[in-house]
N, C-alpha and C positions, 0 to 999 in steps of 0.2 A: 181483375186486380191480383188476386192470389197468384196467377200464372206469372204476371209481369213483374211482381214484387221481389222474389229471390234473384231474378236476372238484374234488375236494377241494383240489388244490394251488394251482388258479387262484383259487378261492373265498377261501382264506386270504389269499393275495397282495392281493387287491382291497380287503382291510380294512386293510391298513396305513397308518397315518397318520404324517406327517412331525412334525408338533408336536401334544403332546396338549392335549386341550380344556382352555381356561382361560377364566375370566370376561373378562379383558381382556389383551392382548397390548401391552406397551410396544414403540413403534418409534421411530426416528429416520430423518428424510428428510434429503437434501442440502440442501434449502432451509432446514430447521429449523437444520441446523448452522451453515450460511453466516450466518443472521441471529443466532445466538449468537455466532459470531466476530466479526461487524461490531459489536455492542453491548457486549459484554462483556471481550473478549480484551484483555490489558495492552498488547499493540502497538499495537492500534487505539486505545485510548485515549492511548497516547504520541504516536501520529500526530495525533490532534486537539489535544493539547497543543501539539505543533509549531505548528499554525495559529493557536494562541491566543498563543503566544509572539510569533509575526511580526506580529501585531495590536496587541500591546503595545510592540513596536519600534517600528511605524508611530506610535503615539501619542507614544513617546519623541521621534522625529525631528520630528514636528510641533510639539513644545514648543519647538524653537529658533525657531520663528516667532512664539512668543507675545510679546505686549506685556511689557514690564519695567517696573515701578516701582521706583526705588531712592532713597535718600536718605541725605544724609551730615550730619552736626552735630557741630560740636566748637567748643573754646573754650580760650584759652590765657591764664592771668594769672601772672606771675614778679615776685618781688621788688616787689610792691605796683604793677606795670605791668599793665594789661589790654592783652594784645597784640591778640587778635582773638576775636571769635565769629562762628561761620559755621554757615549751614545751607543745605543745597541740594538739595530735591526734585526727581526727574527722571523723565518717562515717554518711553521709546523703544519705537518699532513698526518692526520689521523688516519689509521687504516681499519679495515673490517676486523682485523685478526686481534685488535685490542693494543697493538703496537703502535707507538707514535714516532714519527720520524721528524727532526727538526734540524734545521741549520741557520746559522746567524752569524754577524760581525760585531766586534766590539773595538771601540776607540776610547782609550783612557789614559788621560795626562792629567798631572796636579803634583803638589809639593807635599800632601797629606794622605797619600794612599795607605790601604790595608797592604800589609805584607803579604797576604794570600792572593792579592790581585797582580794582573799582569798588565803593566803600563804599555801604551802603544797601539798598534793596529793588531788585532788577533782575530782569528776565524775559527770556527767550530762546526762539528758535524755531529749530531747525536741521535740515539734511540733510547726509548723507554720501554721496557717489557715486564708486563705483569707474570709472575711466575706461579701464582697459586689462584687468589681470588681473582675474578675478572679476567682469566685466561681464557676460558671457554665462551663466556657470556658476562657481558658487562651492561649497565644501566642503559648507555648508549645504544649498543645493538639490541638490546632487548624492546627498546622504544621504536626503532625502527620496524623490527619483526611485526610489533604489535600495531603500529600504524598502518602497515601492508594489510594486516588482518581487518582492522578498523574499517578501511576503504571497502573491502568485502562485506563486512557487516552493515556498513551504511548502504550498500546496494540491497542487501537482503532485506532491511528497515523499509526502504523505499517500496521494494515490491509488496512486501506486508501491509504498509499503508494503503498502497493503490488497489490492493486485493479487497481490502476492507471497505475502503470508499468506494470502489465501483459496484460492490455487492449492495451497499447501502442505496446507491444511487439507482440501480436496476430495480430494486424491491419498490422504491418510490415511483418509478416509471410503470410499473405493473399494477400498482395500486390506482395509479391516474387512469391506466388502461380499463382497469375494472370498473371504476366509477364511471368512465365515459360510456362504455358498452352498456351498463346497466341502464344509465340515464337515456340511450337512445332507444333501448328496446321499450322502456316505459313510455318514452314520448310516441312511439310507435303505437302503442296500445292507446295512448289519450286520443291521438287522430282517428284510430278506428272506432273509439268508443263515441267521439264527437259524430261521425258519420252514423253511427248505429242508432244514437239517441235521436238525431233528426229523423231517421227512417221509422223508429218505432213511433214518435210523435205522428207522423203521417198514417201510420197503419191505425193508430188509435183514432185518428180523425176520420178514417174511411171504416171504422168499426171493424177492422179486422183484429185488433189486439185488446184487451182490458186495460183501462186507464192505469192500474197499478204498474203495468209495464214501464211506463215513463219514469216513475220513480225508482224502479229497479235500476233502469239504464242509467238515470242521473246519479243515483249513488255510487255505481260503478265508476261512471266518469270522473266524479268528484274525488273518489278514492285514488285513481290514477293520477290525477292533477296534482294532489298532495304529494304522492309519491315522486312526480316529476319534478317538483320544486324542491324536495329534499334531495334527490340526486343529483340536481343541477347543483345545489349548494356543496355537496360531498364532491363532485367533480371539480368545481372551481377551487377549493380548499386543498384537494389533491394536486391540482396544479401549482398552486402557492408553495405546497410542501416540495414539490419537484423542482421548484424554482430555487431552491436552496442550493442545488448542485450546478446552476448555469450561471456562468460568469462570461463576460465578454474579453476581448484581447486585450483591453486596457485595464484589465482587473476589476472592473466594476460590476455589480450584481445585476443580473438580468430577469426581470419578472416574466414568466411565460404568458403571453397573451390569452385571453379566454377563446379567442378563435382558433387557436392552433388546437389541433386534435392528433390523437393517437395514428400512427401509419396503419397500413392494412395489417391487421393483428393475426389473422389467421394465417397469412403468408409467413409472418415471424414464428408463429407456432409451428408450422410445417417445417421451418428451418432447424429447429431445435428437438424434434420430435425422433431423431434417430436414438436407438437405444445404446447407451454408452457401454463400455466396457469396464466391469467393477476391477478387474485386475490391473488395467491400465491406468484406471485412477489411483488405486492404491499404490502402484509403482511410482506415478507421478508425484504423488503427495510424499512418498517415501525420500525421492530424490530431489525433489524441486521446491518443495513447502518452504516458504521464507521464513516462518517461525522455526522450523526444526534448523534451517541454515543458521539462524541467528544463534541458537544454541550451540551448533557445533563451532561456529566462529567464536563464541564466548569460551568454549572449552580450549580452542588453540591458543586464545590469550593467555588463560590461567595457566596453561602448561608451560608457556614461555615464563610467566611470572614464578613459577614454582621453580623452574631451573635458574632463574636469578636468585631466587632465595636460597637455593643451595649453594650458590657461589658467596653468600654471606656468611655461611658456616665455616668456609676456608679461611686459612690465615692470610692476612695481606702481605705479600711479599712482592717487591719491585725492585727491578735491576736497571740502572741508567749506565749510558757509556757515551763519551764524547771523544772524538779525536780532534785534537788541537793544532793551530798553526800559526805560527809568527808572522804576521803580515796577511793581507788579503789574498794575496796570489798564490800563496805556498799550500792552501787548504786542500787542494787534490792530491799534491805529493805527500802531505802529511798523512791523508788518510789512507794512503798505499803501504804505509808502513804497519809492521806486526802490532797487533792491537794493544799489547801490554809492554812494549819496548820503550817507547818515548813518546812525548806529546799527547798524553791522553788523561782524561778524567773520569772517574767511574763511582757510582754510589750503589749502596744496597739498603734497603728499607724492609723491616720485619715487624709484623703487628698482629696480636691475636688476643681477644678476650678469653680469660681464663676459664668461664663457665659455658661460654656460647649461648647464653640464656635467649637473647634477642634473636639469633640466628635461628635457633632450634624453633623457637615459636613462631617465627615468619613463615618457616617452611612448613610446619604443622598447619598453620592457619591456611596457607596455600593448597594443601593437599585436601583439607576439608571442604573448601570453596569447589574444588574439582568434582569431588563426590557428591556434594549437594547438587550441582550443576548437572551431573549425569543422572541423577534422579528425577530432576525437573524435565530433562529431554525426554526420558522414558516415558514419564507420564504425559507429557505433551504429545507424543509419538502416538501412544496408545488412545488418546483423546482424539486425534486427528483421524486416525484409522477408524474409529467407530462412527465419527462424524460422517465420513465419506460413505460407510455402509449404510447409515439411518438415512441419509439423504438418498441414496441409491434405491433403497426399499420405498421409500417415499415416491420416487420418480415412476418406478415399475407400477405401484398401486394406483397412482394417479394416472397413469396411461390407461389402466383396465377400467378405472372408475369413470373417466371421460367417455369411454367408448358405451359404457351401461347407461351413463346419464343422457348420453345423445340419443339412444333408442328410447329412453324413457320420456324425453322431450318430445320427440317425433310422435310418440304413441299418444301422449296428452293433446299435442296440436291437431293430431287426426280426429281424436274425439271431440275437441273443440269444434273443429270445421264441421263434423257431422251434427253436433248439437245446433250449431248455427243454421244449418240446412233443415233439421227438423222444426227449429222454432218459427222460421219464417214460411214453413209449409203449415204452422198451427198445430204441430205435434209436441211440442215442448213448450218450456216457459223461460222467461228472463231469468229467473233464480238459476236454473240449470245451466244456461249459457254463462253467466256470471261465474258460477263455481268452475266449469270447465276451464274458462279463460283465466281464472285466478290459478289454477292448478298448473296450466301450460307456462303461466308466467312465472311461476314459483321455479318450476323446472328449469326454465330458461336461465333464471337468475343464478340457480345452482351450478348449471353447466358454466356460466362465464366465471363464477367464483372458482370451479376446478380447474378451468383451463388457465386463469391468470396464477393459480397455485402453483399449476404444474409448470409454467413459464419460470417463476421464481425458483421453483426447485432445480429447474435445469441449470440455471445460474449459479444456485447454491452449491451444487455438484462441483462445478468449477472452483468456487470459492472454498469449498473445504478442503479441495486438493491442492490450493494454493497456486492454481495456474489462470486466476481471472486477471488478465492484466490488459 
């Protein structure tokens, strides 16, 4: 019996399988998760709406430069006297340089007209030119420039939101993987200990082992069964937490079924195990990080605002000129005459606050906002660079720790196997077997923790550089 017992023991152990045979096993990989988040998560949808809103605002701002047609028609008759009948269609065309060009027709008749008014049919072609304030930049042009930058800013905000969202999702994924892998290895140990307990009971019945060994084996089995239920609960709850990032095409939340398990995690780990280049990561962060781009866009907007505020310090001086024609058909001929010879009207308007307090204050405020934003940009840039370096150091350290812990686990597993052999040869005790097994399990759980932490750090490197899209 002593010769047959180790053979029976090893044969039974070799037949234990982690997962029961199934026709299909449903799995979820990290890439599948990220694609689902990109396409269907409400926050991702909202980020896209933000870009569309910026496009709509740009279209609204461009509308300020649309040609405008307007007309007025009116008539007055009182106490049998026809005062006037008046109509005046006009087309005005604003230009990018602050100059407004317009043309129109007038038809005026009546018995009580103002002496400055011209009765009959007249036409005019005119132009308004700012000479000081609003010549270089006015509110309309500033708004359009800023709207274009806001469109770029919205895209940067979208990238920043997606960078954060995807990182949170991938952290939830690897927490789910960790819970599952821990549950699997504990389940393996439960199955092994069930077989061991049965074999020990038989050995006691045959008088090969003391009765106390059954108590040691049962205590170990019960301990692992307790851990199994605890890690199953952890895996189920991790799946529910991961479900917060899962939505279907109709915008409905999707609860991850408990029968869905992580994809081959070793294959996923191998895919991200390549040592990254720190200099490339720092360069990518400097050039492409969405949060830095947002600060740069904000500075561009503030600089436009500063230029506009400077215009408010300048005096308001406007010149308008119209060439006039008697009748509708003579407008072109009248416009060909010298500007100030005949058939013209012009005006000049000048206005300036004597102390310029408002303009100087607004300009100073705009300059201070720029200085404040530059300081924020420098601080954010430093924080990002340091974060990239910290995650890089963690990545390299975890690579080395995984290698050490793998060797550590293999050594404990070898000791466990040797102790089991000695035990069934009658040279060891159940206590020592349990002790070796606990050490091996502890080492493997530590290895799972390191591997999942390593995976999260690999994605954290992309996140810190702002390129997790």
